[in-house]
N, C-alpha and C positions, 0 to 999 in steps of 0.2 A: 372770323368767317372762315380764312383759310385752314385753322386748325382742325374746327368743323367739319368740312370739307374732305379736310385727310381723316379724320377721326371714322366719317363717316366711310369713306373708299377703302379704311381697314376693316372697320366691323363686316361690308359686303365681301370683302376678299374671304375673310376668316369662315363664314356661314358657310361661303362656296367651297371652301377646304374641307368643311366640316362635312357639307354632306356629300360633295365627291368622295370624300373618305368614305364614308354611311354605305354607298354606294357599290363600292370593290369590297368592303367588309362584307357586306351582304352575299358577293358572291361567292367569298371564300367560305360563309357558314352555309350556303347553298350547298356543296360538296361535303362538306363534316356532316351535313346532316342526313345525305344522302346515304354517306361509310355507314354512321351509327345505324339506319333503319335500314337499311339492306346488310349491315352484322358483315360487313365487308373486309376480309382477311385474306391472308396470305393461303394458299392450296399445301394443304398438309399431306406429306409423302413418306409413307413406313416405308421402311426398307425391302418390307413384303411386295409392297406396291411397286418400287424402282425396282428390283426383280422380274417382273410381270412385265414392266415395259420395257427391259433388255432382252426380254424372251421372241420380243417381236423384230421381222424382218428387217433388218436395216437398211432403209435408204441412201443412197452417195450424197454425201453433204461435202458442196464447192466451198470452201472460206477463204472471201476474196477481201486481200487487203491491199491499199494504194498507197505507196510509198515515195515520201520525196524527203530524203536527207536523213535517212532512219537505220545510218550503217549499224549504230552504236546499240539500239535496241531490237533488231529484227531478229538479230540472232540468239538471245536467250529468252524471244519471244517464243520463237520455235521453237527449238530445242526443247524450255520447258514445258509448254502447253503440249508438245509430242509423248514427254514422257507420263504427262497427268491425264490423259483423256482418257475414258472409258470406254473408248468404242472404236473399231477399225475402218469402217468403211468410208473414207472421209480425203481430203486432200486440201492444203494450202494452196492457193493461188496467188502470188508475189507479182504485184505490179509494181514496175520500173521502171525510170527516166533514162535513155539511154546519155544524157546528159550528167547523170548519176553517178557516176564509177563507185565510188564505195557503194553505195546501198546495191550495185548490180552485182560487184562483185560477193558482197558478204551473201547476198541470195543465189548467186550459181554455186558456193560451199556449199549453200543448208541442201538443194537440190542435189548435189553430188552426195552429200551425207546421209541424206532421206530421197530417192529415187522415186519411193511412192506414195510419199507422202507428199512433197513441195514440188513444185512446177513453176517457172518464174516467167512472166508474163512481163516484155519487153516493149513501153509505148512508141506508136508511129511517129508522138511527137515529143519532142525536147521538153522538161520540165520546167517550171510548175507550169500544167495549166490549170484544170481544177478536179476535185477529187472525184467530182461526178464526173468527168470527162474519162478518169483513169478508171474509174469501179467499169465504164460503158467497155473502155476497151480488154479490160478484164472479163470481160460477158460472153463477149463477143468472139475472144480469141478461145474462151473454153467451150463453147457451141462451136464453134469451127474447127476444133481440134477433135472434137468428136466422131466427125465423119472419118479422120483416120486409125482413131485409137478403139471406138467400137465402144467405148467406155461413156456412159450415159449417166451425167449427171440429174439428181433429182430433186435435191434442196439446195437454195444457193443461202449464204451466210454472211452478213456484212461485217466486221471487225476491223480493229486499227491494231497498227504494231508496237503498241504499249498494253496489250490488252492481255490478263489472265481469265482464262477460261476456265469454267468449274470441269471437274470430271464428267459428271453426267447430264450435262446440260445437250449434249446431243440425246441421247436418249430420252428427255426429256422434250426437246423439238421433233424427233423421230415421231414419238405417240401422237402428239397436239398433232402434227403433218396432216394426221387423218381427218382433219376435221377442220382446218384454215389454213389458208395461201398464205397468209402474213401473222409470222409470231413475233411477236415482243417478248425478251426475256428482262427484268431487271438490270439496271447499272447501278452499282454502287463507288465511292471513294473508300481507296483504302483509307486504314488507319492513317494519322497525320499527326505530329506531336501539338498538342494545345498551346504554344504558342504559335504555329501554323494558320493565324484566322485566317486570310484568303484560300489556302488550300481546305480547311475546316465547312466552308459554306456549302463548297461542293456535297460533302457529309451531308448539311441539313436540307439543302434543294433536292437532294436527288434518294434521297430517303422517303421524305415528305410526301414527292412527287412521284414512287416505285413503288411504295407500298399502302400509298392511299387514292390520290388524285390518278392515276390512270385506271385501278381500279372501278372509279366512279364512273369514268367512260365511257368503260367497257356495261356498266351497268346500267346503263341508259341507251348503248345502243351505240355512240359517236364513232365515228371514224377513231383508228388505233394509233399518234406518230411515232416515225422509226428515231430510235434515240439515235440513230448514224452506228452504233456497237449491240452487238445481242437482238440483231434481229434478223429472222430466217423466214427466203421468201419461196415458193413453189414455183417447180421448172416452167408451170402454165401459168404464171403471174409472171414469170418472165419474159416467156414469150410474146403475150399479150401486152405487158408494157410497152415493148421494144416494138410493136406492131403497132402502138397505139401513138408512141412519140417518133416515128419515122427512124427507128434503129437505134433510140435508145431508152436504155431502161432505167438513168437515171437523168434529171433536167440536169443540164449542163448551165444554162441562165440563172443558177440560184446557188448562195454560199451553203443552202441547209436540203441539199438535193435527198439526202437523208427521210428529211417531215416530210417535205412532196409526195415521196413515194408511199408513205405510210397512208396518210391523209389521201391519194389517188385509189386507194385499194378498194373503199368501202364503194362507189362510185361505180367503180368498174365492174361491180357483183361481183368482188373476189373477198371472203370472208377472215377477217382480221381478230387477233385472240393476243389479248396480254398475259403471261403464264406467269404470275409471281410462286411462286412455289419453297416451303420449307422441307428439307430433310426432317425429320424429325426420330430419331433414334431411342431406346428404349427407355433411357432414364429421363428423359421430355426435351432433352436438346435438339434447339435447334439449327438448321445450318441454310441460309436462302443458295436457290439454284441461280448464279448470277457470272454477269461480266461485271470483273474489277478492274481499276484501272487507277493512276493515278492524274491529279488535274492539276491545273498551274498553284502556285504557290506564293508568283509575286503580284502586286495590284496590278502590276502595267499587263501582266501577261495576261492575267484574268479578265481586265478589260478589252483587250482586243479576242480572245475567245468568245467574250460575249458579247461583242458587238455585234459581230458574222453572225449571231446566233439569232440578234434582235434584226440584224438587218436582213435574211433570210425568210425570216417566219415574218417578221410583222412587217413588212417593206415588200420583200418580193412576192412572199406568201399572199397578201391582199395583191399585187401584181397578177401574179398566175393563179390562182386559186379565187380571187373573189368571195364568194358569200355563195358557196354552192355548196348542195347539198339541203337536208330537211330542218327546221327547227333548233333540233339538238345538236346538230353538227354547225351551224351559223352561231350556237349560243358557246361551241367549243373552239370556234375558229377568233371569235372575241375574243374570249379568255387567253387563247394563246397570243394576241396580237397587244393586249394590255398593256405590256410591258413599258413603252416608251410615254404612254398618258402615266401609269402609278410612278414612271422617273420625273415627270412634271409635276405631281401629285405632291411627291416627297420634297421638291425645293418648295412648292409654295407652304409646305407646311413647316418646313424651316424659318421661312420669314417671316411666317403668321407668328412662328414660337418668337425667334426674337422681338417680333414686336410688341408680342404680349409684355415679353420681359422690358424691352422700352419703357412700353406707357407704367407702367406698374414703378419703375425707378422714377420717372420724371415727375408724371403728373398723380402718383399713389395709388391712383385705381384706375381699371380697364372700362370700355366703353358703356354707357347704358346697354345698348345694342346685344352686348356677348354678355349682360348678367341678367338674361330671362330663363324662366325657368324651361324653355326650349331647349334651349342655348345649353345650357347646365344637363339636358336629360341626352342629348347630342352628343355631348363632350362625354358626358359617362358612359354612353352605348362603346363610343368608339374607343374609350378606355379596357373596359371588360370586354373588347370583340378583339384588340389589341393582347391583350394578355392570354386570350386561349389561342391566339393564334400561336404564339411560345409555347405555348404548353404542347400542343398541337404539335407543332414542329419536333418538341422536344421530345416525346413521345415515340416519333417516328425513331428520329436517331437513334433515342436507348432500346426499340425493338432492331435496327440493323448495326450497330454497335456494341454502345456500352452507357451506361448513365455519366462516367465523366467525361463523355462527347456531348452528350446531352445537354450537360450543364453548363455547355461553353456558348448554347444556343442564343441566349439572349445578347452576348457581346459580339459574339458573329454576326449576328443580326445588322446593326448599324454598320459592320462592314460592306456586308452583302446590299443594303441601300447604297451604300458609297460607288460601289465596284459596279451595276446597275444604274446609276444616274450617268455616272462618265460610259458606260458602254450604251447606252441609250442617244445619247449627245454625239458620240463618234459613230454611229451607226447612221442618227439623221445626216449629218453629214457627209458622211459619205454617196447613202443613199442621192442626195441633191447633185452630188458631184457627177454618178454615174446618170445621170438622169439629164443633165447639163454637158456632159462630154458624150452621152452613147459607150461609154465603155463601162463593161460588164467589170464589179471590184474582184479582183484577182484572188486567189486563195493560200492565207496565210497560214501555216500553219503551225500548230503549238507545239513547242520543244516537249517531247517525251522523257521519261524514263520508267524501269523498272524498277521492280521488289528487288533489294538487295541477294544477292545469291542465286536470283530465280534464273533458271536455264543453268548455269555455270556446272563446268565439269568438275569433280572433287580436289583437285590440284589447284583449278583457278581461285574456288574458294580459302585455298590455303595459302594462295599469295596475297590475295587480297586483306586477309585477316591477319597477317604477321605486321 
């Protein structure tokens, strides 16, 4: 009787897992179907169209970069991007902390080297505070300095200290700022060695999200979240947001202040736009106009970063944004917050798989409830849908990188699940602790790196290559 009871319990668990998995799969299939029906794809821009964009009056762009212990990367980042950007009317605002002397000194050297392109903003508080607080400090000082300089900034761009900007990104943003107050362009990972399974996960996820999912989101009229970098906002939106949040451009009590900013734009009446564009040459070659960077390539660092994203979006996002907006906005909020539930389902799926193997080895067969036609149909549907999901992601990676990276998707899929499960657990524990103590989680930054030789002088490259 005891074995029968355990068998029935296992059968019920298995059915629950399979049905729940089917629901999540239907969610992803819905996104695939919309992308297919509406034929959503990146916007193709010819060289002729690009030249027309460049003939427009250039709005002034303020690039805001929050820094905490970034002395090693901020120099190459600024030098390399200033050399590459094909736009004139812009300025970098480097936020530093008074107690981070190494970064402050490096930022000051850059300001001296590029007085027309770099301004250092020293935080009024010692660091680290939060990324949101630092960006708020930068925004306030920019607006205050306008009274003395008379130089008005029209657009505000969020970037990080490890970003490589596309030469034509500012021209693209300048063009589309005529019709939108919030613009997000794609963010992609640089190519990484095939052996870097953790780093490769970011190639997979951002390729699919920023060439399909966000296009679907826009096509359905949902709010567009910010990716934290490659996010451009109008002066009008900046001032409205600061008025709405008592002087804060970015909400400081969340670890994903960028996500909150993007989701808030629509209900405030500001138009958002995700601009996924490719330059097309005469031979049919395509190049994305996107921000590129390196993401964590160590397992623990990736868990730490993704736990911050999960905590900010799934937990703090629910507390701050609740279920605002219309039906389609609520659907995407639910989709954004399903990470912890997916991780729980992944764990139970593993338990079910191990249980099935154990039953087969011990009893030689699986329970009767799991031998029905209905169960077989569910199992087949899940298997086919999972295959389709992997193919979809491989297609996206091939579109952004190449087939050699796309071929690694099935292997990295397993790594991604392991990272996401542990990140969800860490986020849950952090949120419970913050609720218990009343203290919000602190900003734990990711270690950054730049591409080899990017932003270096020729003499520096020669020294490193010897």
